[in-house]
C-alpha positions as CSV (number, residue, x, y, z in Angstrom):
1,M,-26.5,16.9,12.8
2,T,-23.4,18.5,11.3
3,T,-20.0,17.0,11.4
4,T,-16.6,18.5,10.5
5,L,-14.3,16.4,8.4
6,P,-10.9,15.9,10.0
7,S,-7.9,17.4,8.3
8,R,-6.1,14.9,6.1
9,R,-2.9,15.0,8.2
10,N,-4.8,14.1,11.4
11,D,-6.9,11.3,9.9
12,T,-6.8,8.0,11.7
13,P,-8.4,4.8,10.6
14,D,-11.0,5.4,13.3
15,T,-12.0,8.9,12.1
16,V,-12.2,7.7,8.5
17,I,-14.3,4.7,9.5
18,R,-16.6,6.9,11.6
19,E,-17.1,9.3,8.7
20,V,-17.9,6.5,6.2
21,R,-20.4,4.9,8.6
22,L,-22.0,8.3,9.2
23,T,-22.4,8.8,5.5
24,K,-23.8,5.3,5.0
25,E,-26.4,5.9,7.8
26,R,-27.4,9.3,6.3
27,L,-27.9,7.8,2.8
28,A,-29.8,4.8,4.3
29,R,-32.2,7.1,6.2
30,K,-32.6,9.4,3.2
31,F,-33.9,6.5,1.1
32,D,-35.8,4.7,3.9
33,F,-33.2,1.9,4.0
34,D,-34.2,0.8,0.5
35,V,-31.0,-0.6,-1.1
36,H,-32.5,-0.3,-4.6
37,R,-33.1,3.5,-4.2
38,I,-29.6,4.0,-2.6
39,A,-28.0,2.2,-5.6
40,A,-30.1,4.2,-8.1
41,D,-29.0,7.5,-6.5
42,A,-25.4,6.3,-6.5
43,R,-25.6,5.5,-10.3
44,A,-27.2,8.9,-11.0
45,R,-24.5,10.8,-9.1
46,Q,-21.9,8.7,-10.8
47,G,-23.3,9.6,-14.2
48,L,-23.2,13.3,-13.3
49,S,-19.6,13.2,-12.0
50,G,-18.0,13.7,-15.4
51,H,-15.7,10.8,-14.8
52,E,-15.4,7.9,-17.2
53,I,-17.5,4.9,-16.0
54,V,-15.8,1.6,-16.6
55,R,-17.9,-1.5,-16.6
56,V,-16.2,-4.8,-16.2
57,K,-17.7,-8.1,-17.4
58,P,-18.4,-10.6,-14.6
59,K,-16.1,-13.6,-14.5
60,V,-17.8,-16.8,-15.5
């Protein structure tokens, strides 16, 4: 199933939420709903992004 992203000027909270949920569902299906595999993929893509990764120490 292919969707078209709405133009930025016509975005409404509903269209943004719908697109986020669709992306979440696609990723979940791709990794058989395995949260560990989804997170590993996100970390791998994050590392390839070229952006600085900032890690914050947890509050105690």
